[in-house]
NUDORO-25026 format. One record per residue (C-alpha): residue number from 1; residue in one letter; x, y, z. Coordinates in nm, 3 decimals. Last residue first. Example, Ala and Ser with C-alpha at 12.3 -4.5 7.8 and 13.67 -1.06 7.14 Angstrom:
<nodes>
2/S/1.367/-0.106/0.714 .
1/A/1.230/-0.450/0.780 .
</nodes>
This chain:
<nodes>
536/X/-1.054/-0.077/4.537 .
535/X/-0.954/0.264/4.373 .
534/X/-0.753/0.485/4.642 .
533/X/-0.417/0.315/4.493 .
532/X/-0.434/0.428/4.155 .
531/X/-0.406/0.133/3.872 .
530/X/-0.078/-0.009/3.753 .
529/X/-0.093/-0.265/3.394 .
528/X/0.186/-0.271/3.143 .
527/X/0.187/-0.464/2.794 .
526/X/0.534/-0.450/2.583 .
525/X/0.601/-0.431/2.238 .
524/X/0.872/-0.476/2.012 .
523/X/0.997/-0.333/1.710 .
522/X/1.297/-0.510/1.474 .
521/X/1.163/-0.380/1.109 .
520/X/1.478/-0.153/1.086 .
519/X/1.714/-0.072/1.332 .
518/X/1.848/0.059/1.636 .
517/X/1.818/-0.140/1.977 .
516/X/1.539/-0.262/2.209 .
515/X/1.245/-0.086/2.018 .
514/X/0.905/0.048/2.179 .
513/X/0.565/-0.030/2.059 .
512/X/0.230/0.012/2.269 .
511/X/0.022/-0.176/2.550 .
510/X/-0.173/-0.037/2.833 .
509/X/-0.367/-0.181/3.148 .
508/X/-0.550/-0.005/3.363 .
507/X/-0.661/-0.159/3.718 .
506/X/-0.999/0.010/3.870 .
505/X/-1.304/-0.167/3.732 .
504/X/-1.205/-0.457/3.939 .
503/X/-1.268/-0.741/3.708 .
502/X/-1.344/-0.533/3.428 .
501/X/-0.986/-0.441/3.379 .
500/X/-0.981/-0.119/3.211 .
499/X/-0.809/-0.041/2.852 .
498/X/-0.563/0.181/2.704 .
497/X/-0.449/0.071/2.351 .
496/X/-0.209/0.202/2.081 .
495/X/-0.237/0.310/1.763 .
494/X/-0.021/0.308/1.412 .
493/X/0.268/0.223/1.576 .
492/X/0.553/0.445/1.431 .
491/X/0.554/0.504/1.083 .
490/X/0.800/0.694/0.935 .
489/X/1.014/0.377/0.801 .
488/X/1.258/0.503/0.517 .
487/X/1.416/0.145/0.487 .
486/X/1.634/0.262/0.773 .
485/X/1.565/0.343/1.106 .
484/X/1.370/0.345/1.415 .
483/X/1.560/0.399/1.760 .
482/X/1.686/0.207/2.002 .
481/X/1.710/0.079/2.360 .
480/X/1.357/0.205/2.429 .
479/X/1.236/0.332/2.802 .
478/X/0.988/0.095/2.908 .
477/X/0.638/0.139/3.137 .
476/X/0.736/0.499/3.222 .
475/X/0.569/0.719/3.464 .
474/X/0.456/1.074/3.414 .
473/X/0.341/1.355/3.667 .
472/X/0.002/1.442/3.703 .
471/X/-0.262/1.574/3.470 .
470/X/-0.475/1.882/3.474 .
469/X/-0.770/2.035/3.312 .
468/X/-0.972/2.016/3.616 .
467/X/-0.817/2.033/3.954 .
466/X/-0.738/1.635/4.080 .
465/X/-1.060/1.480/4.241 .
464/X/-1.118/1.256/3.993 .
463/X/-0.749/1.164/4.022 .
462/X/-0.541/1.228/3.699 .
461/X/-0.314/1.000/3.506 .
460/X/-0.005/0.980/3.322 .
459/X/0.171/0.720/3.081 .
458/X/0.460/0.662/2.905 .
457/X/0.640/0.376/2.679 .
456/X/0.987/0.505/2.502 .
455/X/1.115/0.651/2.160 .
454/X/1.489/0.677/2.216 .
453/X/1.613/0.981/2.417 .
452/X/1.844/1.276/2.336 .
451/X/1.686/1.403/1.969 .
450/X/1.319/1.311/2.139 .
449/X/1.079/1.055/2.214 .
448/X/0.785/0.943/2.385 .
447/X/0.512/0.731/2.320 .
446/X/0.146/0.737/2.468 .
445/X/-0.092/0.624/2.802 .
444/X/-0.348/0.848/2.925 .
443/X/-0.523/0.690/3.251 .
442/X/-0.772/0.906/3.411 .
441/X/-0.946/0.844/3.765 .
440/X/-1.347/0.851/3.733 .
439/X/-1.393/0.645/4.025 .
438/X/-1.500/0.352/3.785 .
437/X/-1.200/0.377/3.623 .
436/X/-1.095/0.594/3.324 .
435/X/-0.967/0.567/2.988 .
434/X/-0.736/0.723/2.728 .
433/X/-0.488/0.600/2.427 .
432/X/-0.203/0.848/2.296 .
431/X/-0.031/0.813/1.955 .
430/X/0.220/1.166/2.060 .
429/X/0.473/1.274/2.317 .
428/X/0.772/1.495/2.196 .
427/X/0.977/1.590/2.474 .
426/X/1.052/1.917/2.524 .
425/X/0.910/1.950/2.895 .
424/X/0.540/1.908/3.078 .
423/X/0.343/1.916/2.745 .
422/X/0.007/1.764/2.833 .
421/X/-0.265/1.989/2.663 .
420/X/-0.592/2.022/2.844 .
419/X/-0.953/1.926/2.831 .
418/X/-1.241/1.964/3.080 .
417/X/-1.631/1.983/3.065 .
416/X/-1.682/1.987/2.654 .
415/X/-2.036/1.939/2.607 .
414/X/-2.261/1.671/2.485 .
413/X/-2.661/1.668/2.452 .
412/X/-2.786/1.319/2.564 .
411/X/-2.937/1.389/2.828 .
410/X/-2.670/1.597/2.949 .
409/X/-2.382/1.419/2.821 .
408/X/-1.997/1.492/2.957 .
407/X/-1.694/1.515/2.731 .
406/X/-1.351/1.479/2.860 .
405/X/-1.052/1.567/2.646 .
404/X/-0.687/1.517/2.593 .
403/X/-0.438/1.715/2.397 .
402/X/-0.105/1.486/2.382 .
401/X/0.234/1.700/2.262 .
400/X/0.409/1.703/1.971 .
399/X/0.673/1.968/1.863 .
398/X/0.806/2.181/1.567 .
397/X/0.875/2.552/1.641 .
396/X/1.245/2.524/1.530 .
395/X/1.116/2.366/1.155 .
394/X/0.879/2.705/1.156 .
393/X/0.557/2.640/1.004 .
392/X/0.371/2.789/1.336 .
391/X/0.064/2.626/1.422 .
390/X/0.124/2.652/1.759 .
389/X/0.390/2.581/2.022 .
388/X/0.205/2.283/2.157 .
387/X/0.168/2.137/1.821 .
386/X/-0.089/1.889/1.913 .
385/X/-0.157/1.465/1.910 .
384/X/-0.524/1.315/1.961 .
383/X/-0.736/1.236/2.274 .
382/X/-1.038/1.109/2.421 .
381/X/-1.249/1.052/2.699 .
380/X/-1.660/0.990/2.726 .
379/X/-1.849/1.071/3.066 .
378/X/-2.203/1.002/3.146 .
377/X/-2.314/1.106/3.482 .
376/X/-2.567/0.890/3.689 .
375/X/-2.429/0.892/4.031 .
374/X/-2.295/0.541/3.970 .
373/X/-2.125/0.624/3.673 .
372/X/-2.163/0.592/3.272 .
371/X/-1.876/0.506/3.093 .
370/X/-1.728/0.620/2.741 .
369/X/-1.377/0.523/2.563 .
368/X/-1.327/0.691/2.267 .
367/X/-1.039/0.455/2.156 .
366/X/-0.842/0.488/1.951 .
365/X/-0.610/0.785/1.869 .
364/X/-0.827/1.095/1.683 .
363/X/-0.662/1.169/1.328 .
362/X/-0.446/1.423/1.123 .
361/X/-0.200/1.367/1.414 .
360/X/-0.049/1.063/1.316 .
359/X/0.270/1.175/1.457 .
358/X/0.490/0.996/1.208 .
357/X/0.856/0.943/1.278 .
356/X/1.172/1.134/1.192 .
355/X/1.477/0.948/1.083 .
354/X/1.831/1.176/1.149 .
353/X/1.959/0.899/1.415 .
352/X/2.097/0.909/1.747 .
351/X/1.798/1.004/1.981 .
350/X/1.467/1.014/1.788 .
349/X/1.273/1.298/1.650 .
348/X/0.902/1.348/1.577 .
347/X/0.849/1.572/1.231 .
346/X/0.639/1.342/1.022 .
345/X/0.306/1.433/0.915 .
344/X/-0.031/1.596/1.090 .
343/X/0.116/1.960/1.068 .
342/X/0.378/1.845/1.291 .
341/X/0.152/1.811/1.558 .
340/X/-0.210/1.910/1.488 .
339/X/-0.281/2.252/1.563 .
338/X/-0.497/2.353/1.873 .
337/X/-0.706/2.616/1.997 .
336/X/-0.941/2.523/2.278 .
335/X/-1.266/2.363/2.192 .
334/X/-1.569/2.423/2.010 .
333/X/-1.824/2.173/1.986 .
332/X/-1.962/2.079/1.639 .
331/X/-2.292/1.844/1.620 .
330/X/-2.239/1.611/1.331 .
329/X/-2.503/1.512/1.376 .
328/X/-2.769/1.268/1.352 .
327/X/-2.723/0.929/1.233 .
326/X/-3.085/0.776/1.242 .
325/X/-3.190/0.397/1.177 .
324/X/-3.592/0.376/1.184 .
323/X/-3.603/0.283/0.846 .
322/X/-3.412/-0.024/0.923 .
321/X/-3.709/-0.183/1.100 .
320/X/-3.603/-0.465/1.308 .
319/X/-3.258/-0.385/1.355 .
318/X/-3.272/-0.031/1.474 .
317/X/-2.960/0.156/1.505 .
316/X/-2.910/0.479/1.640 .
315/X/-2.554/0.633/1.578 .
314/X/-2.563/1.009/1.749 .
313/X/-2.252/1.219/1.582 .
312/X/-2.007/1.456/1.761 .
311/X/-1.781/1.691/1.549 .
310/X/-1.443/1.822/1.812 .
309/X/-1.341/2.183/1.761 .
308/X/-1.043/2.409/1.704 .
307/X/-1.051/2.326/1.318 .
306/X/-1.219/1.981/1.338 .
305/X/-1.190/1.643/1.511 .
304/X/-1.399/1.348/1.534 .
303/X/-1.640/1.182/1.755 .
302/X/-1.898/0.920/1.738 .
301/X/-2.175/0.843/2.007 .
300/X/-2.337/0.522/1.999 .
299/X/-2.741/0.642/2.033 .
298/X/-2.893/0.583/2.397 .
297/X/-3.212/0.331/2.400 .
296/X/-3.174/0.247/2.764 .
295/X/-2.953/0.508/2.937 .
294/X/-2.629/0.329/2.904 .
293/X/-2.506/0.031/3.072 .
292/X/-2.319/-0.002/3.385 .
291/X/-2.051/-0.230/3.451 .
290/X/-1.771/-0.025/3.319 .
289/X/-1.634/0.059/2.979 .
288/X/-1.831/0.078/2.643 .
287/X/-1.684/0.212/2.341 .
286/X/-1.800/0.523/2.142 .
285/X/-1.678/0.502/1.773 .
284/X/-1.386/0.696/1.615 .
283/X/-1.425/0.895/1.321 .
282/X/-1.056/0.972/1.171 .
281/X/-1.253/1.132/0.832 .
280/X/-1.514/1.398/0.750 .
279/X/-1.555/1.662/0.482 .
278/X/-1.535/1.370/0.216 .
277/X/-1.897/1.321/0.297 .
276/X/-2.020/1.052/0.506 .
275/X/-2.135/0.699/0.455 .
274/X/-2.369/0.557/0.675 .
273/X/-2.386/0.166/0.768 .
272/X/-2.617/-0.106/0.890 .
271/X/-2.482/-0.434/0.918 .
270/X/-2.647/-0.781/0.914 .
269/X/-2.618/-1.120/1.074 .
268/X/-2.696/-1.467/1.045 .
267/X/-2.668/-1.666/1.390 .
266/X/-2.406/-1.723/1.628 .
265/X/-2.588/-1.621/1.936 .
264/X/-2.333/-1.355/2.017 .
263/X/-2.305/-1.253/1.650 .
262/X/-2.697/-1.178/1.598 .
261/X/-2.738/-1.003/1.973 .
260/X/-2.422/-0.780/1.826 .
259/X/-2.605/-0.709/1.511 .
258/X/-2.313/-0.482/1.333 .
257/X/-2.322/-0.131/1.296 .
256/X/-2.139/0.090/1.047 .
255/X/-1.981/0.439/1.004 .
254/X/-1.777/0.505/0.675 .
253/X/-1.542/0.817/0.714 .
252/X/-1.524/1.032/0.384 .
251/X/-1.411/0.883/-0.003 .
250/X/-1.020/0.972/-0.018 .
249/X/-0.876/0.955/-0.342 .
248/X/-0.597/0.716/-0.423 .
247/X/-0.800/0.428/-0.525 .
246/X/-1.143/0.491/-0.365 .
245/X/-1.044/0.546/-0.025 .
244/X/-1.285/0.473/0.296 .
243/X/-1.163/0.582/0.646 .
242/X/-1.381/0.311/0.872 .
241/X/-1.581/0.318/1.155 .
240/X/-1.711/0.003/1.315 .
239/X/-1.971/-0.035/1.619 .
238/X/-2.076/-0.361/1.792 .
237/X/-2.417/-0.328/1.808 .
236/X/-2.722/-0.269/2.049 .
235/X/-2.571/-0.264/2.372 .
234/X/-2.224/-0.094/2.255 .
233/X/-1.895/-0.240/2.202 .
232/X/-1.661/0.024/1.953 .
231/X/-1.425/-0.092/1.683 .
230/X/-1.178/0.121/1.496 .
229/X/-1.130/0.026/1.096 .
228/X/-0.837/0.210/0.940 .
227/X/-0.910/0.176/0.584 .
226/X/-1.241/0.044/0.434 .
225/X/-1.122/0.079/0.034 .
224/X/-1.454/0.151/-0.170 .
223/X/-1.348/-0.013/-0.485 .
222/X/-1.488/-0.395/-0.503 .
221/X/-1.742/-0.404/-0.206 .
220/X/-1.770/-0.368/0.129 .
219/X/-1.823/-0.670/0.241 .
218/X/-1.914/-0.774/0.632 .
217/X/-1.735/-1.146/0.676 .
216/X/-1.870/-1.307/1.016 .
215/X/-1.713/-1.566/1.254 .
214/X/-1.887/-1.676/1.581 .
213/X/-1.581/-1.780/1.794 .
212/X/-1.427/-2.113/1.979 .
211/X/-1.243/-2.114/2.282 .
210/X/-0.890/-1.977/2.310 .
209/X/-1.014/-1.615/2.398 .
208/X/-1.199/-1.778/2.680 .
207/X/-1.503/-1.576/2.794 .
206/X/-1.723/-1.805/2.594 .
205/X/-1.834/-1.787/2.237 .
204/X/-1.588/-1.558/2.111 .
203/X/-1.711/-1.297/1.837 .
202/X/-1.479/-1.310/1.534 .
201/X/-1.503/-1.005/1.273 .
200/X/-1.392/-1.027/0.937 .
199/X/-1.391/-0.683/0.708 .
198/X/-1.402/-0.753/0.379 .
197/X/-1.278/-0.593/0.044 .
196/X/-1.418/-0.779/-0.226 .
195/X/-1.203/-0.826/-0.380 .
194/X/-0.816/-0.938/-0.271 .
193/X/-0.528/-0.826/-0.067 .
192/X/-0.791/-0.615/0.170 .
191/X/-0.897/-0.862/0.415 .
190/X/-0.987/-0.638/0.736 .
189/X/-0.935/-0.710/1.093 .
188/X/-1.145/-0.827/1.380 .
187/X/-1.119/-0.934/1.717 .
186/X/-1.443/-0.917/1.960 .
185/X/-1.404/-1.125/2.285 .
184/X/-1.698/-1.227/2.485 .
183/X/-1.835/-1.164/2.861 .
182/X/-2.146/-1.070/2.752 .
181/X/-2.184/-0.751/2.937 .
180/X/-1.812/-0.670/2.965 .
179/X/-1.743/-0.685/2.542 .
178/X/-1.412/-0.743/2.511 .
177/X/-1.232/-0.554/2.183 .
176/X/-0.955/-0.635/1.982 .
175/X/-0.854/-0.443/1.681 .
174/X/-0.681/-0.537/1.348 .
173/X/-0.566/-0.345/1.067 .
172/X/-0.392/-0.689/0.990 .
171/X/-0.396/-0.808/0.631 .
170/X/-0.342/-1.186/0.689 .
169/X/-0.538/-1.269/0.355 .
168/X/-0.657/-1.639/0.295 .
167/X/-0.870/-1.710/0.582 .
166/X/-1.082/-1.402/0.596 .
165/X/-1.030/-1.350/0.221 .
164/X/-1.228/-1.659/0.136 .
163/X/-1.254/-1.992/0.303 .
162/X/-1.374/-2.034/0.706 .
161/X/-1.117/-2.341/0.734 .
160/X/-0.867/-2.122/0.977 .
159/X/-1.047/-1.785/1.063 .
158/X/-0.897/-1.722/1.389 .
157/X/-0.566/-1.832/1.293 .
156/X/-0.606/-1.521/1.047 .
155/X/-0.472/-1.328/1.367 .
154/X/-0.120/-1.529/1.280 .
153/X/-0.051/-1.720/1.581 .
152/X/0.241/-1.587/1.867 .
151/X/0.050/-1.758/2.081 .
150/X/-0.175/-1.923/2.304 .
149/X/-0.154/-1.910/2.680 .
148/X/0.147/-1.691/2.708 .
147/X/0.186/-1.662/3.128 .
146/X/0.165/-1.284/3.257 .
145/X/0.067/-1.454/3.594 .
144/X/-0.290/-1.287/3.684 .
143/X/-0.359/-1.171/3.293 .
142/X/-0.311/-1.518/3.154 .
141/X/-0.202/-1.380/2.877 .
140/X/-0.308/-1.467/2.479 .
139/X/-0.140/-1.393/2.152 .
138/X/-0.159/-1.229/1.844 .
137/X/-0.014/-1.168/1.484 .
136/X/-0.130/-0.973/1.146 .
135/X/-0.128/-0.606/1.278 .
134/X/0.001/-0.642/1.642 .
133/X/-0.282/-0.832/1.826 .
132/X/-0.259/-0.844/2.214 .
131/X/-0.526/-1.023/2.423 .
130/X/-0.529/-1.039/2.786 .
129/X/-0.688/-1.299/3.035 .
128/X/-0.904/-1.415/3.300 .
127/X/-1.201/-1.178/3.289 .
126/X/-1.122/-0.993/2.976 .
125/X/-0.852/-0.708/2.916 .
124/X/-0.806/-0.572/2.580 .
123/X/-0.512/-0.513/2.310 .
122/X/-0.321/-0.320/2.051 .
121/X/-0.065/-0.250/1.862 .
120/X/-0.068/-0.190/1.505 .
119/X/0.288/-0.313/1.430 .
118/X/0.413/-0.045/1.200 .
117/X/0.622/-0.230/0.983 .
116/X/0.651/-0.574/0.845 .
115/X/0.864/-0.921/0.908 .
114/X/0.915/-0.934/1.240 .
113/X/1.000/-1.269/1.379 .
112/X/0.808/-1.443/1.652 .
111/X/0.937/-1.760/1.866 .
110/X/0.705/-2.079/1.903 .
109/X/0.378/-2.148/1.946 .
108/X/0.398/-2.187/2.324 .
107/X/0.509/-1.870/2.323 .
106/X/0.788/-1.647/2.228 .
105/X/0.867/-1.274/2.200 .
104/X/1.248/-1.151/2.118 .
103/X/1.119/-0.887/1.847 .
102/X/0.751/-0.838/1.864 .
101/X/0.437/-1.002/2.058 .
100/X/0.434/-0.859/2.399 .
99/X/0.712/-0.848/2.705 .
98/X/0.542/-0.799/3.015 .
97/X/0.566/-0.482/3.232 .
96/X/0.327/-0.550/3.475 .
95/X/0.106/-0.863/3.425 .
94/X/0.350/-1.031/3.658 .
93/X/0.224/-0.868/3.967 .
92/X/0.014/-0.566/3.968 .
91/X/0.258/-0.254/3.929 .
90/X/0.357/-0.009/3.719 .
89/X/0.386/0.324/3.918 .
88/X/0.084/0.506/4.018 .
87/X/0.122/0.880/3.862 .
86/X/0.257/1.137/4.028 .
85/X/0.106/1.352/4.323 .
84/X/-0.097/1.667/4.265 .
83/X/0.065/2.044/4.323 .
82/X/-0.069/2.177/3.994 .
81/X/-0.027/2.555/3.946 .
80/X/0.354/2.528/3.831 .
79/X/0.234/2.243/3.593 .
78/X/0.025/2.473/3.380 .
77/X/-0.106/2.281/3.127 .
76/X/-0.165/2.417/2.796 .
75/X/-0.515/2.434/2.654 .
74/X/-0.565/2.731/2.433 .
73/X/-0.255/2.607/2.170 .
72/X/-0.157/2.944/2.018 .
71/X/-0.223/3.041/1.718 .
70/X/0.037/3.095/1.390 .
69/X/-0.148/3.058/1.152 .
68/X/-0.566/2.963/1.129 .
67/X/-0.600/2.585/1.119 .
66/X/-0.812/2.437/0.794 .
65/X/-0.916/2.087/0.870 .
64/X/-0.667/1.824/0.759 .
63/X/-0.707/1.567/0.475 .
62/X/-0.664/1.221/0.609 .
61/X/-0.280/1.003/0.515 .
60/X/-0.357/0.624/0.436 .
59/X/-0.229/0.363/0.641 .
58/X/0.150/0.222/0.595 .
57/X/0.255/-0.087/0.572 .
56/X/0.608/-0.178/0.521 .
55/X/0.724/-0.542/0.470 .
54/X/0.423/-0.684/0.296 .
53/X/0.306/-0.968/0.413 .
52/X/0.438/-1.347/0.611 .
51/X/0.261/-1.427/0.907 .
50/X/0.064/-1.688/0.732 .
49/X/0.415/-1.878/0.666 .
48/X/0.428/-1.999/1.057 .
47/X/0.170/-2.264/0.951 .
46/X/-0.123/-2.265/1.224 .
45/X/-0.296/-2.554/1.397 .
44/X/-0.596/-2.501/1.540 .
43/X/-0.657/-2.653/1.867 .
42/X/-0.638/-2.365/2.147 .
41/X/-0.854/-2.185/1.880 .
40/X/-1.131/-2.389/1.934 .
39/X/-1.289/-2.461/1.604 .
38/X/-1.503/-2.206/1.460 .
37/X/-1.885/-2.100/1.385 .
36/X/-2.000/-1.995/1.113 .
35/X/-2.088/-1.683/0.875 .
34/X/-2.022/-1.555/0.489 .
33/X/-2.154/-1.269/0.305 .
32/X/-2.280/-1.053/0.636 .
31/X/-2.609/-0.913/0.547 .
30/X/-2.643/-0.550/0.399 .
29/X/-2.815/-0.215/0.476 .
28/X/-2.732/0.127/0.386 .
27/X/-2.863/0.426/0.556 .
26/X/-2.923/0.744/0.355 .
25/X/-2.652/0.950/0.248 .
24/X/-2.417/1.143/0.526 .
23/X/-2.268/1.506/0.624 .
22/X/-2.423/1.756/0.388 .
21/X/-2.799/1.800/0.549 .
20/X/-2.637/1.767/0.915 .
19/X/-2.313/2.025/0.844 .
18/X/-2.546/2.357/0.793 .
17/X/-2.649/2.323/1.142 .
16/X/-2.356/2.181/1.300 .
15/X/-2.107/2.432/1.195 .
14/X/-1.841/2.351/0.952 .
13/X/-1.472/2.387/1.000 .
12/X/-1.302/2.379/0.682 .
11/X/-1.106/2.109/0.506 .
10/X/-0.873/2.142/0.226 .
9/X/-0.597/2.198/0.475 .
8/X/-0.391/1.908/0.401 .
7/X/-0.403/1.781/0.031 .
6/X/-0.332/1.400/0.043 .
5/X/-0.025/1.224/0.063 .
4/X/-0.066/0.891/0.043 .
3/X/0.221/0.622/0.161 .
2/X/0.175/0.333/-0.101 .
1/X/-0.018/0.009/-0.026 .
</nodes>
């Protein structure tokens, strides 16, 4: 797949009143082209050749909203005024700081050989296990001991015997989420080496990720390339968003819902989708955290960013009568002024090498985490990468920091409750992921790099009682021992994942990429866990 440099600054901020009529077409309804129930993953024998794929896989770039020249960041945290404590140290026994799939990883199915970049690192925590997926490979861990239960195996092993592109094309761009209400794993990746383009979705039949799965293939035709899929769990569906490309032309975001009830039961399932206009890309679906469901009938909320703003959609699906399915919005929420890091492209420095890394600042970062709290309030948290020095194009002014938001919902109406740009020093921070525990404490993980340090995996956090718009001092999960260099590799990770343990609803689990020594196609990943002492 070629790295596409689409023209930036072609989208203007659109107010809610005018955007609704133009943001999307009518609902598109189609059935899964195929479904069945798999053998148990624990019993599937894999072919190591299935790991092989193209060596350098880079996502399409997205158009950016126009940013006013030389504006200052409007939400820089004032660290001098924050008297808070440090973020919690990594802890939680053997499950803290364990080596994930990548260079040096070995499990029951042998050792893992890196044959592509970037890893697209993502993971989720369940009742007794942690599942990590790295583009085309996956592993299942015992979350208490850190032991590898299954893996490494190609992600396509989930579709062994299924036939078609889902079985034969181990194309990656995977996601894994844990459906806490049903105690099911939802693992997906796309099939795009052949047509029709497919989204392959596997829903476990139990809480054991090494067991059997109900498997589905949803088609997007032969021309609408469904790039960068992201998944969220909601009571009425599994929601997935895509960036559609028709050849080299951006076609807008596509927002889809899959029939959750049918897929849990292993019966025939349909998808309902809305195609947005080319004014919108990089949309994330809300992913439910915690044990309290959203209010009955609540739509799934979806978010992307515009110029100094966030756009929020409400996706309500009706499986019995598709004429009642609606996509409302976007509602345009003004936020503090920001400029995308690196102008949305590549400027992240690394120690000891001249090669820069991609900021991925043209899109929101996974996940859009939703939580309904015991006191009744509803909250969404999200993050993306910004230039804390503003939008000046001078190379000396380039920097990267993580902007984060908490949105609150009042009877379904979103508003910005708090926000800030975390930039405690001159180190570049990017590719974040954020979540909240049951008390409203937050954790924000990200990558960190500079001209004097190799890329590292770090995180910060805040107590619900901390002053609004502030994060605490940061902690480190692992400091990389090398930088990515050679083969013109600029992309880093593509995304990471901060998730919350459903067993205690307190422990955060974070996974991302690092490198042990200078080189290309030699990435490693790490899985860390931690929690705030007051959350029991």
